C-alpha positions, 0 to 999 in steps of 0.5 A: 500500499502507498504510505504517506512520509513526512518529514520535518528537521530541526526543533521548531515547534510545528503544530501545523504537521499534527493538522497535516496528518490529522487531515491525512487520517480522515481522508485515507484512514487505511493508509500507513503514515509515517513521520521522519523526525530530527532527534532534537525535534520537539514533535515526536511525542505529539507525532506519536500521541496522533497515531503516526509512526516515527522514524528519527534521522538517527535510525537511518543510514546516509547515502554518499550523495546526502554527504556529499550535500552537508559537506557543501552546506553552510548550516547556521541556522540564520534568520530563517532556522535553517528552513531551506536546508531543511527543505532541500536535505528532506529529500535525502531522507526520503530516500533513506526512509524508503531504504529503511522501510523497504518500499518502493513508492511513496507519497510525501507531503511537507507539513503544512499542506492538506490533502482532500483525496484517499490515498488507497483509491487513487494509487492505481491511478498514481502509479498508472500515470507516474513511473518516475517523480511528480509534484505541483508546478507554480511555474517553469521555473519553480516546483512546489513539492507540498505534494511529492509522488515517488514511483520509484526509488530509483528516481529518487535517487537520481533527483538526489545524485542531481541535487548533491552535485549541483551543490557541490558545484556551486559550492567549488565555483563560487568566487574567491571572496565567497570562498573566503567569507565561508567554506560552504554554500548558502541554501537560499535564493536561487539555490534551494528546492523549488528551482533544484527540482525544477532544474532536475525536470529539465534535464531528465524531461516528463518521463522522468518527472511529471507534474500533477496537475494544477489546473483544468485543462479548459483553464490552461487553454484559456490561460495560453490564449492570453496575450502580455506577461501571462505568456504560455509556458512549456509544461503542462499544467492540466496533464493528468487532471482527466485521469486524477479529476482534481488539481494540486495547489501549487502555493496559490489557492491556500495562500488566496484562502488562508493567507500567508505565514505570518512567521517568515511574511510579518508584513502580510495581511489577511487572506486573498494574497495572490501569488504572482508567480504562479500559473493560476489565478484564483481570482478566476475562480469561485470557491466552495466548501461541499461535504461528500457522503462521509462528511468530509470538507471537500474545497472546490473551485467553479468557473464557467458553470463547472465544478473543479475538485481541488485534491490538496491545499498549500496551508501556508497561513499554518491555520487549518480552517478545515479540520 
């Protein structure tokens, strides 16, 4: 059975992780849920109490690629408390967790993502569509892996090898003055998980790394016909929608409905934030919460008299309105 695997690194309290786990349990009660946590995590007891199986990073055997990554990066926490290191390093821990558990496939969720579908019911469709990796893309140059499907361990190995080599090369090729200031490279912009995953997708193509649908087909066709700054991208943002019957949030819908994370964006106020880097503009849709036959909340979006199912929401604000 396809498991859900979370990775939360560092000591920061993250009650939104528990919200996400509980939401996953409601939607997918038969699905095994694992949480990879650091030894210094404050979330071990809470994760264990809500029924997830905790795997500590100390239980996992580091791969050679993970060791190369670790040797190349500056781990000083800084203003974002190690955020950019952790968001990239999680992919190495996912690979190591797969080896530890002896599994070939998984669905990884970021700690602030909420899903609204039964993973077990969709496993066959996901594996039929994606033999390698799949995740939502914000635009052609930025992957937002809030929901990250691994269809084969070898596919994740390829990604991690790419990340380790790219970061090591960045460390080696920096200007001398930068190397004198710090012998290791600092993760952030542009060297972060979103850009690295998009670059890897450019290298391996759609057979190795596909897009989870972030747009209904009709909207993508309309968007591509628009002139001006919303010129068509190269990627297919609605591919897979007809099979899965839902869209996944790539840092657009959740920010519009629920606002921004005030911890990292203290100037952000209220709801209706528009991510201007996103292919999808949520102002083009009407949103509604409906209940299914089991009484579960199901977010939907409508346009042109057609209602579309939302499979995931990136809860950027960390405030959960759905439980």
